Backbone as JSON, one array per atom type, in Angstrom:
{
  "sequence": "MSVSPAFVSQLKTLKLGRVLESLDVRHAQARDGQLGYLEFLQLLLQDEIERRRAQSLRLRLQRASFEEPKTLEDFDFSALPGLNAAAVRDLATGLFIERREHVLLYGPAGTGKTHLAQALGHHACRLGRSVLFLKAAACFRTLHAARADNSWETEIRRLLAPDLLILDDFGLKPLTMPQAEDFYEVVAERHLRGSIVITSNRPPADWLALFPDPVMANSALDRLAHNAHHLLMKGESYRKRLRPKTPTDNPDP",
  "N": [[0.85, -1.19, 0.0], [0.62, 2.17, -0.89], [1.56, 5.09, 0.78], [1.19, 8.53, 1.58], [3.76, 11.04, 2.14], [2.79, 13.01, 3.85], [0.83, 11.67, 5.32], [2.38, 9.84, 6.69], [3.87, 11.62, 8.23], [1.85, 12.68, 9.83], [1.14, 10.41, 11.33], [3.53, 10.04, 12.76], [3.59, 12.39, 14.23], [1.53, 11.91, 15.98], [2.7, 9.92, 17.38], [2.41, 7.39, 16.32], [3.82, 6.03, 14.45], [4.61, 3.36, 14.05], [2.38, 2.07, 13.22], [2.47, 1.73, 10.54], [3.76, -0.67, 10.19], [1.94, -2.77, 10.23], [0.07, -1.93, 8.48], [-0.12, -2.57, 5.71], [-0.95, -5.28, 5.73], [-3.4, -5.18, 7.1], [-4.77, -3.44, 5.41], [-4.94, -4.96, 3.1], [-6.62, -6.98, 3.99], [-8.95, -5.51, 4.43], [-9.44, -4.57, 1.84], [-10.01, -6.94, 0.53], [-12.47, -7.44, 1.47], [-12.68, -8.56, 3.97], [-12.74, -7.08, 6.24], [-14.61, -4.51, 7.85], [-14.96, -0.9, 7.82], [-14.74, 0.13, 10.49], [-13.74, -2.14, 11.78], [-11.28, -2.4, 10.52], [-9.96, -0.06, 11.42], [-10.04, -0.55, 14.18], [-8.46, -2.9, 14.41], [-5.99, -1.96, 13.52], [-5.4, -0.18, 15.59], [-5.37, -1.99, 17.73], [-3.18, -3.56, 17.02], [-1.17, -1.68, 17.42], [-1.41, -1.25, 20.16], [-0.61, -3.79, 21.11], [2.04, -3.81, 20.21], [3.11, -1.76, 21.77], [2.76, -2.79, 24.32], [4.47, -4.99, 24.19], [6.92, -3.71, 23.84], [7.07, -2.29, 26.25], [7.26, -4.44, 28.03], [9.72, -5.51, 27.23], [11.41, -3.43, 28.07], [10.97, -3.46, 30.85], [11.98, -5.99, 31.49], [14.63, -5.61, 30.75], [15.43, -3.62, 32.56], [15.19, -5.04, 34.89], [17.44, -6.6, 35.1], [18.03, -9.37, 34.97], [19.91, -12.43, 35.25], [19.56, -14.51, 33.44], [17.05, -15.33, 30.96], [14.78, -16.71, 32.49], [11.87, -18.75, 32.97], [8.71, -19.98, 34.3], [7.72, -21.82, 32.57], [9.88, -23.24, 31.6], [10.85, -24.5, 33.82], [11.81, -27.34, 35.65], [9.72, -29.06, 37.31], [9.44, -31.72, 37.96], [11.87, -32.59, 38.88], [11.98, -31.83, 41.46], [10.19, -33.21, 43.51], [9.17, -32.69, 46.02], [8.5, -30.04, 46.07], [5.92, -27.68, 46.15], [4.14, -27.33, 43.48], [1.75, -26.11, 42.76], [1.58, -24.04, 44.61], [3.71, -22.48, 43.79], [2.85, -21.69, 41.24], [0.67, -20.18, 42.01], [2.01, -18.05, 43.18], [3.08, -16.97, 40.9], [0.99, -15.57, 39.83], [1.18, -13.08, 40.85], [-0.13, -12.04, 43.05], [1.06, -11.99, 45.55], [2.76, -9.84, 45.36], [1.01, -7.75, 45.05], [-0.1, -7.86, 47.58], [2.05, -7.18, 49.06], [3.79, -9.11, 50.1], [6.42, -11.45, 50.99], [8.86, -13.74, 49.57], [10.64, -16.61, 50.36], [13.14, -18.58, 49.24], [14.78, -21.52, 49.68], [17.4, -23.96, 50.08], [19.54, -26.73, 49.09], [22.5, -26.15, 47.04], [22.15, -25.75, 43.49], [19.52, -26.54, 43.05], [17.7, -25.03, 41.69], [16.9, -22.56, 42.68], [17.66, -19.94, 41.97], [16.78, -19.9, 39.33], [13.98, -20.19, 39.73], [13.43, -17.87, 41.23], [14.06, -15.87, 39.35], [12.19, -16.56, 37.43], [9.76, -15.97, 38.74], [10.13, -13.25, 38.9], [10.16, -12.65, 36.16], [7.52, -13.26, 35.43], [6.26, -11.35, 36.97], [7.09, -9.05, 35.64], [5.72, -9.44, 33.24], [3.21, -8.92, 34.16], [3.23, -6.26, 34.39], [4.68, -5.21, 36.47], [7.39, -3.6, 38.19], [10.73, -4.73, 38.51], [13.71, -5.73, 40.22], [16.66, -7.48, 40.01], [19.26, -8.81, 41.93], [22.44, -10.07, 42.86], [23.1, -10.94, 46.18], [25.63, -10.48, 47.33], [26.8, -8.7, 45.49], [25.05, -6.58, 45.78], [25.6, -5.77, 48.42], [28.26, -4.99, 48.08], [27.97, -2.81, 46.36], [26.51, -1.04, 47.96], [28.38, -0.65, 49.96], [30.41, 0.69, 48.55], [28.94, 2.92, 47.91], [28.7, 4.22, 50.31], [31.17, 5.35, 50.53], [31.31, 7.29, 48.54], [29.28, 9.0, 49.09], [26.81, 8.36, 47.97], [24.99, 6.72, 49.05], [22.3, 7.01, 49.97], [21.01, 7.45, 47.55], [21.42, 4.98, 46.31], [20.04, 3.29, 48.06], [17.44, 4.2, 47.62], [17.14, 3.27, 45.03], [16.93, 0.56, 45.5], [14.58, 0.46, 46.87], [12.69, 1.27, 45.09], [11.53, -0.56, 43.05], [8.63, -2.69, 42.43], [9.11, -5.31, 43.08], [11.84, -6.73, 44.64], [14.61, -8.77, 44.15], [16.84, -10.73, 45.86], [19.56, -12.62, 45.44], [21.23, -15.62, 46.45], [21.68, -15.11, 49.21], [23.38, -15.0, 52.35], [25.73, -16.53, 52.02], [28.02, -16.19, 53.42], [28.95, -14.98, 56.74], [27.61, -11.78, 57.76], [29.09, -8.54, 57.68], [29.14, -5.77, 60.02], [28.38, -3.28, 58.69], [27.13, -4.43, 56.41], [25.04, -5.85, 57.61], [23.6, -3.72, 58.68], [22.84, -2.43, 56.32], [21.25, -4.42, 55.13], [19.2, -4.61, 57.02], [18.14, -2.03, 56.74], [17.11, -2.05, 54.13], [15.17, -4.09, 54.29], [13.53, -3.13, 56.36], [12.62, -0.68, 55.3], [11.31, -1.52, 53.01], [9.31, -3.05, 54.05], [5.93, -3.74, 54.13], [5.68, -2.04, 52.02], [6.75, -2.94, 49.64], [7.57, -5.97, 47.86], [9.85, -8.7, 48.55], [11.99, -11.14, 47.22], [13.98, -13.72, 48.31], [16.77, -15.79, 47.88], [18.52, -18.59, 49.2], [21.13, -20.78, 50.34], [20.93, -21.58, 52.88], [18.59, -22.43, 55.48], [15.98, -20.23, 56.69], [15.99, -20.3, 59.49], [18.64, -20.45, 60.13], [19.67, -17.99, 59.56], [19.87, -16.05, 61.5], [22.27, -16.38, 62.87], [24.07, -15.29, 61.11], [24.29, -12.6, 61.48], [26.01, -9.91, 63.09], [24.84, -8.57, 65.16], [22.4, -9.56, 67.23], [19.97, -8.35, 67.95], [19.39, -6.55, 65.88], [19.24, -8.44, 63.86], [17.0, -10.02, 64.63], [15.0, -8.1, 64.39], [15.02, -7.47, 61.64], [14.59, -10.01, 60.44], [12.19, -10.77, 61.56], [10.42, -9.0, 60.31], [10.63, -9.9, 57.7], [9.66, -12.55, 57.93], [7.09, -12.11, 58.7], [5.26, -11.68, 56.59], [5.69, -13.82, 54.69], [6.21, -16.28, 52.14], [7.31, -19.5, 52.38], [9.49, -21.6, 50.68], [10.84, -24.63, 50.45], [13.43, -26.01, 48.68], [14.44, -28.92, 47.73], [16.52, -31.38, 46.55], [18.29, -33.3, 44.01], [21.22, -31.78, 42.69], [20.87, -29.84, 39.78], [23.04, -29.35, 38.22], [24.64, -31.53, 38.63], [22.95, -33.44, 37.54], [23.04, -32.75, 34.87], [25.62, -33.2, 34.21], [28.0, -34.76, 32.1], [27.79, -38.28, 31.68], [29.99, -40.77, 32.96], [31.95, -43.8, 32.67], [32.38, -44.64, 35.3], [30.23, -43.72, 36.67], [28.09, -45.42, 36.29], [28.84, -48.29, 36.97], [29.56, -51.5, 35.59], [27.77, -54.45, 36.57]],
  "CA": [[0.0, 0.0, 0.0], [1.39, 3.41, -0.97], [1.06, 6.15, 1.66], [1.82, 9.82, 1.3], [4.63, 11.57, 3.2], [1.98, 13.78, 4.8], [0.19, 10.7, 6.21], [3.45, 9.32, 7.56], [4.18, 12.69, 9.16], [0.75, 12.75, 10.8], [1.28, 9.28, 12.24], [4.66, 10.28, 13.66], [3.2, 13.46, 15.15], [0.69, 11.25, 16.99], [3.5, 8.82, 17.92], [1.81, 6.17, 15.79], [4.59, 5.68, 13.27], [4.74, 1.92, 13.84], [1.17, 1.57, 12.57], [2.85, 1.37, 9.17], [4.25, -2.04, 10.16], [0.84, -3.71, 9.95], [-0.91, -1.26, 7.62], [-0.3, -3.31, 4.46], [-1.72, -6.5, 5.98], [-4.79, -4.81, 7.43], [-5.39, -2.85, 4.22], [-5.26, -6.06, 2.19], [-7.8, -7.65, 4.52], [-10.1, -4.63, 4.18], [-9.66, -4.54, 0.39], [-10.61, -8.21, 0.13], [-13.79, -7.54, 2.07], [-12.66, -9.28, 5.23], [-12.89, -6.12, 7.34], [-15.34, -3.28, 7.65], [-14.16, 0.3, 8.13], [-14.45, 0.2, 11.92], [-12.87, -3.27, 12.11], [-9.96, -2.02, 10.01], [-9.38, 0.91, 12.36], [-9.88, -1.21, 15.48], [-7.33, -3.81, 14.36], [-4.77, -1.15, 13.47], [-5.14, 0.31, 16.95], [-5.01, -3.13, 18.57], [-1.8, -3.9, 16.67], [-0.31, -0.7, 18.08], [-1.45, -1.54, 21.6], [0.22, -4.97, 21.35], [3.44, -3.43, 20.04], [3.54, -0.97, 22.92], [2.86, -3.71, 25.45], [5.68, -5.79, 24.01], [8.05, -2.82, 24.09], [7.11, -2.04, 27.69], [7.77, -5.65, 28.67], [11.17, -5.58, 26.97], [12.08, -2.45, 28.92], [10.93, -3.93, 32.24], [12.92, -7.1, 31.6], [15.98, -5.05, 30.68], [15.71, -2.92, 33.82], [15.25, -6.01, 35.98], [18.83, -7.09, 35.15], [18.11, -10.8, 35.22], [21.08, -13.11, 34.7], [19.1, -15.3, 32.3], [15.61, -15.23, 30.76], [14.16, -17.91, 33.03], [10.43, -18.69, 33.17], [8.15, -21.2, 34.88], [7.48, -22.77, 31.5], [11.04, -24.11, 31.41], [11.3, -25.01, 35.12], [11.55, -28.78, 35.75], [9.13, -29.39, 38.61], [9.58, -33.16, 38.23], [13.14, -32.82, 39.57], [11.8, -31.48, 42.88], [8.84, -33.7, 43.83], [8.7, -32.13, 47.29], [8.11, -28.64, 45.89], [4.49, -27.49, 45.87], [4.05, -26.63, 42.19], [0.55, -25.27, 42.77], [1.9, -22.83, 45.37], [4.58, -21.67, 42.93], [2.02, -21.09, 40.19], [-0.11, -19.12, 42.66], [2.91, -16.9, 43.32], [3.27, -16.38, 39.57], [-0.13, -14.66, 39.53], [1.55, -11.75, 41.3], [-0.92, -11.56, 44.19], [1.93, -11.72, 46.69], [3.29, -8.49, 45.18], [-0.11, -6.85, 45.36], [-0.29, -7.88, 49.04], [3.34, -6.79, 49.65], [4.33, -10.25, 50.82], [7.76, -11.85, 50.58], [9.07, -15.15, 49.22], [11.95, -17.11, 50.76], [13.47, -19.83, 48.55], [16.01, -22.01, 50.29], [17.7, -25.36, 49.85], [20.92, -26.98, 48.64], [22.94, -25.55, 45.77], [21.82, -26.46, 42.27], [18.13, -27.05, 43.02], [16.86, -24.17, 40.86], [16.38, -21.4, 43.42], [17.85, -18.73, 41.16], [15.86, -20.04, 38.2], [12.62, -19.92, 40.17], [13.34, -16.46, 41.6], [14.0, -15.09, 38.12], [10.91, -16.86, 36.78], [8.74, -15.16, 39.41], [10.37, -11.88, 38.46], [9.74, -12.55, 34.76], [6.06, -13.22, 35.41], [5.88, -10.04, 37.5], [7.27, -8.1, 34.54], [4.6, -9.65, 32.32], [2.02, -8.33, 34.77], [3.4, -4.81, 34.43], [5.38, -4.83, 37.69], [8.82, -3.3, 38.09], [11.51, -5.75, 39.21], [15.17, -5.58, 40.21], [17.35, -8.7, 40.44], [20.64, -8.56, 42.34], [23.15, -10.98, 43.74], [23.21, -10.29, 47.49], [27.01, -10.02, 47.53], [26.99, -7.51, 44.66], [24.26, -5.52, 46.41], [26.35, -5.27, 49.57], [29.45, -4.28, 47.58], [27.53, -1.53, 45.82], [26.16, -0.18, 49.09], [29.63, -0.3, 50.64], [31.05, 1.73, 47.74], [28.1, 4.11, 47.97], [29.02, 4.94, 51.56], [32.42, 6.08, 50.35], [31.16, 8.46, 47.65], [28.09, 9.74, 49.51], [25.64, 8.06, 47.13], [24.29, 5.62, 49.72], [20.86, 7.25, 49.96], [20.55, 7.24, 46.17], [21.41, 3.54, 46.05], [18.94, 2.73, 48.84], [16.2, 4.53, 46.91], [17.06, 2.37, 43.87], [16.5, -0.73, 46.01], [13.21, 0.59, 47.37], [11.79, 1.72, 44.02], [10.73, -1.54, 42.29], [7.57, -3.44, 43.11], [9.69, -6.56, 43.55], [13.3, -6.8, 44.74], [15.07, -10.15, 44.28], [18.21, -10.85, 46.34], [19.96, -14.0, 45.17], [22.4, -16.17, 47.16], [21.9, -14.47, 50.51], [23.88, -15.83, 53.44], [26.84, -17.42, 51.69], [28.96, -16.05, 54.52], [28.44, -14.05, 57.75], [27.56, -10.37, 57.39], [29.78, -7.54, 58.48], [28.18, -4.85, 60.62], [27.77, -2.43, 57.66], [26.23, -5.23, 55.59], [23.84, -6.12, 58.42], [22.85, -2.47, 58.75], [22.24, -2.2, 55.0], [20.17, -5.39, 54.95], [18.09, -4.17, 57.88], [17.55, -0.81, 56.17], [16.32, -2.42, 52.95], [14.01, -4.86, 54.73], [12.65, -2.26, 57.15], [11.99, 0.32, 54.44], [10.4, -2.17, 52.05], [8.25, -3.73, 54.79], [4.58, -3.22, 53.86], [5.72, -1.12, 50.87], [7.12, -3.68, 48.44], [7.9, -7.37, 48.1], [11.22, -9.17, 48.4], [12.26, -12.56, 47.05], [15.35, -14.02, 48.73], [17.21, -17.18, 47.75], [19.64, -18.89, 50.09], [21.45, -22.18, 50.59], [20.65, -21.82, 54.29], [17.2, -22.2, 55.89], [15.85, -18.98, 57.45], [16.32, -20.5, 60.9], [20.09, -20.29, 60.3], [20.09, -16.65, 59.16], [20.15, -15.23, 62.68], [23.69, -16.5, 63.21], [24.88, -14.56, 60.14], [24.33, -11.19, 61.86], [26.84, -9.62, 64.26], [23.99, -7.98, 66.19], [21.17, -10.37, 67.26], [18.8, -7.48, 68.04], [19.13, -6.11, 64.51], [18.85, -9.62, 63.1], [15.62, -10.36, 64.97], [14.11, -7.07, 63.86], [14.94, -7.62, 60.18], [14.03, -11.31, 60.06], [10.78, -10.77, 61.95], [9.68, -8.32, 59.26], [10.59, -10.79, 56.54], [8.84, -13.72, 58.2], [5.72, -11.69, 58.97], [4.44, -11.86, 55.38], [6.57, -14.56, 53.78], [5.94, -17.63, 51.65], [8.52, -20.3, 52.49], [9.55, -22.72, 49.74], [12.04, -25.45, 50.58], [13.76, -26.65, 47.41], [15.34, -29.99, 48.12], [16.65, -32.4, 45.52], [19.62, -33.43, 43.43], [21.67, -30.62, 41.93], [20.69, -29.98, 38.32], [24.37, -29.36, 37.59], [25.06, -32.92, 38.67], [22.12, -34.2, 36.6], [23.44, -32.41, 33.5], [27.02, -33.56, 33.98], [28.14, -35.93, 31.22], [28.0, -39.54, 32.36], [31.25, -41.47, 32.74], [31.8, -45.22, 33.0], [32.39, -44.88, 36.74], [28.93, -43.35, 37.24], [27.24, -46.6, 36.21], [29.74, -49.42, 36.77], [28.94, -52.77, 35.23], [27.66, -55.36, 37.71]],
  "C": [[0.88, 1.24, 0.0], [0.75, 4.47, -0.08], [1.84, 7.42, 1.39], [2.74, 10.23, 2.44], [3.84, 12.34, 4.26], [1.32, 12.84, 5.81], [1.2, 10.14, 7.19], [3.79, 10.36, 8.62], [3.11, 12.81, 10.24], [0.84, 11.62, 11.82], [2.41, 9.52, 13.25], [4.36, 11.38, 14.66], [2.37, 12.89, 16.3], [1.4, 10.1, 17.68], [2.89, 7.47, 17.55], [2.55, 5.68, 14.55], [4.66, 4.19, 12.99], [3.45, 1.28, 13.32], [1.47, 1.1, 11.15], [3.3, -0.09, 9.08], [3.16, -3.05, 9.83], [-0.2, -3.12, 8.99], [-1.17, -2.05, 6.34], [-1.19, -4.53, 4.65], [-3.18, -6.16, 6.24], [-5.51, -4.2, 6.21], [-5.79, -3.94, 3.24], [-6.51, -6.8, 2.66], [-9.06, -6.82, 4.25], [-10.45, -4.61, 2.7], [-10.35, -5.8, -0.1], [-11.97, -8.43, 0.77], [-13.85, -8.28, 3.37], [-12.92, -8.37, 6.43], [-13.76, -4.96, 6.91], [-14.46, -2.1, 8.04], [-13.76, 0.35, 9.61], [-13.54, -0.95, 12.35], [-11.44, -2.98, 11.68], [-9.25, -1.09, 10.98], [-9.09, 0.25, 13.71], [-8.66, -2.13, 15.49], [-6.0, -3.06, 14.25], [-4.39, -0.65, 14.85], [-4.74, -0.82, 17.88], [-3.58, -3.59, 18.29], [-0.83, -2.96, 17.39], [-0.26, -0.93, 19.58], [-0.54, -2.73, 21.93], [1.7, -4.65, 21.19], [3.95, -2.67, 21.25], [3.66, -1.84, 24.17], [4.15, -4.52, 25.38], [6.92, -4.94, 24.29], [8.19, -2.52, 25.57], [7.66, -3.24, 28.45], [9.26, -5.78, 28.45], [11.94, -4.62, 27.87], [12.09, -2.91, 30.38], [11.91, -5.08, 32.45], [14.36, -6.61, 31.57], [16.36, -4.39, 32.0], [15.82, -3.88, 35.0], [16.64, -6.59, 36.16], [18.93, -8.57, 35.52], [19.4, -11.37, 34.63], [20.73, -13.85, 33.41], [17.59, -15.14, 32.16], [14.88, -16.49, 31.2], [12.66, -17.7, 33.25], [9.96, -19.97, 33.83], [7.94, -22.26, 33.81], [8.67, -23.71, 31.28], [11.63, -24.59, 32.74], [10.87, -26.48, 35.25], [11.03, -29.12, 37.14], [9.32, -30.86, 38.96], [10.88, -33.47, 38.98], [13.05, -32.52, 41.05], [10.4, -31.92, 43.31], [8.3, -33.14, 45.14], [8.25, -30.69, 47.19], [6.64, -28.56, 45.49], [4.34, -26.65, 44.6], [2.84, -25.71, 42.14], [0.82, -23.96, 43.51], [2.78, -21.89, 44.54], [3.76, -20.96, 41.85], [1.1, -20.0, 40.76], [0.74, -17.86, 42.82], [3.08, -16.19, 41.98], [2.12, -15.48, 39.15], [0.15, -13.24, 39.98], [0.76, -11.23, 42.48], [-0.04, -11.25, 45.39], [2.56, -10.33, 46.59], [2.21, -7.46, 45.52], [-0.32, -6.75, 46.87], [0.97, -7.49, 49.79], [3.88, -7.88, 50.58], [5.69, -10.63, 50.25], [7.81, -13.34, 50.25], [10.5, -15.54, 49.59], [12.16, -18.49, 50.13], [14.79, -20.34, 49.11], [16.15, -23.51, 50.08], [19.12, -25.51, 49.33], [21.23, -26.29, 47.31], [22.49, -26.42, 44.6], [20.41, -26.99, 42.17], [17.18, -26.1, 42.3], [16.3, -22.95, 41.56], [16.5, -20.12, 42.59], [16.94, -18.74, 39.95], [14.46, -19.63, 38.62], [12.43, -18.46, 40.56], [13.23, -15.58, 40.36], [12.69, -15.33, 37.37], [9.78, -16.06, 37.4], [8.89, -13.7, 39.01], [9.91, -11.66, 37.03], [8.23, -12.45, 34.66], [5.56, -11.88, 35.97], [6.02, -8.97, 36.43], [6.14, -8.22, 33.53], [3.33, -8.97, 32.83], [2.13, -6.81, 34.91], [4.11, -4.3, 35.67], [6.84, -4.5, 37.41], [9.59, -4.25, 39.0], [12.99, -5.38, 39.16], [15.77, -6.85, 40.79], [18.8, -8.38, 40.75], [21.19, -9.77, 43.09], [23.35, -10.25, 45.08], [24.62, -9.73, 47.71], [27.28, -8.75, 46.74], [26.23, -6.32, 45.24], [25.02, -4.91, 47.58], [27.6, -4.51, 49.13], [29.08, -2.89, 47.07], [27.19, -0.55, 46.94], [27.41, 0.25, 49.86], [30.35, 0.82, 49.88], [30.26, 3.03, 47.82], [28.33, 4.91, 49.25], [30.25, 5.82, 51.36], [32.26, 7.33, 49.49], [29.86, 9.23, 47.9], [26.88, 9.53, 48.6], [24.78, 6.96, 47.76], [22.77, 5.81, 49.68], [20.26, 7.05, 48.56], [20.44, 5.75, 45.86], [20.29, 2.86, 46.82], [17.61, 3.0, 48.15], [16.02, 3.63, 45.69], [16.55, 1.0, 44.31], [15.05, -0.71, 46.51], [12.21, 0.84, 46.25], [10.96, 0.62, 43.37], [9.63, -2.19, 43.13], [8.11, -4.72, 43.73], [11.21, -6.48, 43.51], [13.68, -8.26, 44.97], [16.54, -10.12, 44.7], [18.59, -12.33, 46.27], [21.21, -14.38, 45.96], [22.7, -15.4, 48.44], [22.48, -15.49, 51.5], [24.98, -16.8, 53.08], [27.93, -17.34, 52.75], [28.4, -15.02, 55.51], [28.52, -12.6, 57.26], [28.47, -9.53, 58.28], [28.73, -6.6, 59.08], [27.58, -3.89, 59.59], [26.79, -3.19, 56.76], [24.92, -5.53, 56.32], [22.97, -4.87, 58.51], [22.14, -2.19, 57.43], [21.06, -3.15, 54.77], [18.95, -4.99, 55.78], [17.37, -2.97, 57.26], [16.63, -1.16, 55.0], [15.04, -3.13, 53.38], [13.02, -3.97, 55.47], [11.91, -1.26, 56.27], [11.01, -0.29, 53.45], [9.23, -2.85, 52.75], [6.93, -3.0, 54.6], [4.54, -2.21, 52.72], [6.01, -1.85, 49.57], [7.58, -5.07, 48.81], [9.38, -7.66, 47.86], [11.19, -10.67, 48.17], [13.73, -12.78, 47.42], [15.63, -15.5, 48.48], [18.43, -17.39, 48.65], [19.87, -20.39, 50.16], [21.14, -22.57, 52.03], [19.16, -21.63, 54.58], [17.12, -20.91, 56.72], [16.19, -19.11, 58.93], [17.81, -20.3, 61.17], [20.56, -18.87, 60.01], [20.48, -15.79, 60.35], [21.63, -15.22, 63.01], [24.59, -15.74, 62.25], [25.11, -13.11, 60.56], [25.23, -10.99, 63.08], [26.02, -9.07, 65.43], [22.66, -8.74, 66.21], [19.9, -9.53, 67.33], [18.4, -7.01, 66.64], [18.64, -7.28, 63.66], [17.39, -9.97, 63.36], [14.63, -9.37, 64.36], [13.92, -7.22, 62.36], [14.22, -8.9, 59.8], [12.57, -11.43, 60.47], [9.91, -10.1, 60.89], [9.55, -9.2, 58.02], [9.6, -11.93, 56.75], [7.37, -13.37, 58.37], [4.8, -11.96, 57.79], [5.21, -12.65, 54.33], [6.01, -15.92, 53.41], [7.26, -18.39, 51.67], [8.46, -21.47, 51.51], [10.89, -23.43, 49.9], [12.26, -26.19, 49.27], [14.86, -27.68, 47.67], [15.35, -31.06, 47.05], [18.07, -32.47, 45.02], [19.97, -32.2, 42.61], [21.48, -30.85, 40.43], [22.03, -29.97, 37.61], [24.91, -30.79, 37.57], [24.27, -33.75, 37.67], [22.56, -33.96, 35.16], [24.88, -32.78, 33.19], [27.11, -34.79, 33.09], [28.45, -37.2, 32.02], [29.36, -40.13, 32.0], [31.06, -42.94, 33.11], [31.73, -45.49, 34.49], [31.06, -44.51, 37.38], [27.98, -44.55, 37.27], [28.1, -47.84, 35.96], [28.95, -50.68, 36.43], [28.87, -53.68, 36.45], [28.69, -56.48, 37.63]]
}
């Protein structure tokens, strides 16, 4: 379909320039009698709405800073028979974010905690929620550096801004006092304001010992536990399952 430069200019003025991407197809349908005038216009507008939704999702996923594009569709629930798949799918509806509840994923290394955390974040992005994914160690390093250049408050605001904050691999080693203070600040400020997903190799019962100050630890962990969904992920490491088999793995009888 040939369109005039003036028409193209009008579309761009209205920020509808990408309508041209589907104009030929819709015009052909209308020309062949498949669409009425209003249907033609409605479908052009619907095409634009879908393009904008897709672009918004791409931006949310980019800003989330996920390590990998993980989803529930590619999560192997059969490898973790003890995991409540129905509960996980309920979390994927995003109601826990609406209710400002938290999710604690814990269990041995290699059981898919990071995958599941990112999948919940991915589904939240699909629902129009803002998400930020961070390794806990990297988060603490950034906050430590921010103290040195007086950007700590700016960095804290960045952690408080998204609807969902995901902290991965929390508790790999004991916290220093500044790290404990930063963790408390994030949890306390996000409490009843936004949701947190935390993954850890340690069960929450063991987190208290990671803090140098038990009073601060109790205060932070009580806030987390108050509105938290606990998911124990226990099973064989997927890294071990994917490791190439050798003759010694299955010796002949």
